[in-house]
N, C-alpha and C positions, 0 to 999 in steps of 0.2 A: 258360168263360176268358174273361177280361179282353179288352176292345179292345187294350190298348196288348200284350196277349202274340202279337199276331197280327202276320204280315210286312206284310199289306196292310190297314191299319185301317179306309179306308174315307172317302166324302166328308165333306169337313169341314162340322162344323155352326155352329163358332165364328166366320164370318166376321163382320167387324165393319165399324161404319159404313156401314150399307145396303148391305153387298155388296163395296165396293171394295178394302178389303183381309182380307187373309189371315194369320192368326198360325200360325205352325209350330212346336210346341214342340220342345225338347231332345231330340238322340237320331231326330229325325225328317225327311224331305225330303217336299216337296210338288211335283206335278205339276199341269199345268193342260191342259183341253179346252177349247176356243176352237172354237163353234159354226161358226166360217168357215176355220178350218186343221186344225181334227183336234187329236191330242193333239201339243203344244208340244215342241220335246227339251230346253228350258232346264227345269234340276231347281233347286227354292227350297228352301235351309237355312233352320235355324231362327232366328225371329225373324220381325217383322211386312212382308209384303208386299203391293203393289196390285195390283189387278187389274179387270178391268170386270164391271162387276155384268151378272147377268146372262146375257151373254155368252160370261162365260169361269166352267167350274167347276173347282174345286181338289179333286184326292184326294190323301188321307196314307198314308206310307209309313212303316214302322217302321225305319229306320236301324240299332237296336242289333243286339248279338249276339243270336241267339235258339238255345235248345237245342228239338231236336228229340229224344225221348225213345222207346226201344225197349226195354219193359219187360212181362212177364205181369201181364195184367189191366188194360191200358189200352184206354182206352175208344173205339174207331173208329167210334161212330155218329156223330158229326161228322166230316166228312170232312174238314177242315179243320182239326183239330185237330193241334198237331204234336206228333206221336209215332206209334205202331205197335206192335203185338204183338209178339212174340219171333219174330224169321226162322229158321224150319229151312230144314236144308239137310242135304247130305251132304259129309264129308270125302272127300281126296283117296284113300284107304285104305280109305273104307267106313263110317266110322261115320257115325250119323244124328246129329245135333246141333244146339241152340237157342241162339238167339244175342240178348242182350242189350245194349244201350250208349246213347250219345248220340251225336247228330252238331252241334254249333258251326257255325253259319254265317251269315251275313247279305246283304244283297241291297249291290248294286254300285251305290251312288247316282247313277253318271254313266249302267247304263243303267234306272233306274226308269221313265223313258215308253215305251221298249220293252217291259216288263213289265206295264205297263198294257197298252198297246195288244193287245200278239200272245198275252199268256197271262190276265191278267183277274184276277178275282178267288181265282178256282180253283187257286190254286198249289203247295200240298200236295199234292191231290188227284191234278193234273196232271204234276206235277216231284220235289216230293222224294219222298213216298214209293216211287213206282213207281219212282222211279231207284234209290232207298236198298235197296230188298229185291231188286231185280235185280245191282246190284253187288257187296253184299255177300254175297249166298247163290252168287255166282258165284267170288268171291275165296277163299270157304273149300273149295271145292271142289278147289281148286289147292294143298290144303293138309296134311298129315298131322296124324294128332290131335295127336301127341308135338312136330311144330313148332308147334303151336298154341300148346301150354303152354310153350315155351321163347321164344317168340318174339313177346310178347304186343306190345312198342313195334313191333317190325318189321312185324305184320299190322297195326298201326292207322296207321303211315305208309304204306302200300299200301293200304288201305283211303280214307285222305287224298286220296290222288295220283288214286286211279281215280274218285274222286266229283268231284273239284274237275274234272277235264276234262270231266266231262258238265255240270255244275252252270256251270261258266262261260259257257257259249253261252247259258246261259238267264239271265245276267244277276245269278248268286248266287256268293259268295265262300265257301267252306270254310275254315272256322277249325280244324276239329281233330274226328279221329273217337274216343270214349274207349269202348274195350269196359269192359265192367261183371262180364257173368257169361255162362261156355261152358259149356254141360250136354250130356254126350253122353244121348240119349234110346235105351229101346228101339224094338221095333219098330213098338209101338202109338204112340210119338210120347209116350210119359210119362218123366218124368224118372227118371234112375237115379242109385245113389250116387253114380257117379264126376261129379267136378266138374274139367273143367281148369283154368278159374280162375274165381275169382269175385272180389267189390267186396273193395277195399283196408279194413282195418280199421287202424287207428292205436290205439295204447293210452292210456290217460284218463292225463294228469300225477298224479303221487301227491303228497300233502301230506306236507310232513315234519312 
């Protein structure tokens, strides 16, 4: 995974002029750790900024919208990868299901210093993955399979609202939750033929 696909990109290595300045690229923000005061509350946006060399250290955060993908075959060996395997749960009327989709989110720029100080770099493994697994599974246990089939948009809105309450406290903003595929499983957790819904496809335009 490229560095700029991560939420917490890392310590800036492109400090210029002997460490007196920090260059922040577009779509990112930087925070400063001061060896005397700790993490400073100020957030720096894109541009060139002055800092004290050696005494202050800058850390870069990705402020763009990121996609956290939940799909079959996703490799979670790297705990900070932006994704997860399908979420398994049971509907209100007792059907075991497998859920795939995407969560679109970004950091609250104003809270970047608190993210660095209170959570650190392991944001996906500490917040995004456990919260999304728990709340998505819980929401689907409250809905019958037929209601999921007929109320896709309402389910997505419910998931977004539920996750927003949890993520807001951690300095994250949920932009949307998009369900791609929900399958009914048999008792061995293997997909059956019945699919509650699947990814939307669009016909290719025909050439006159």
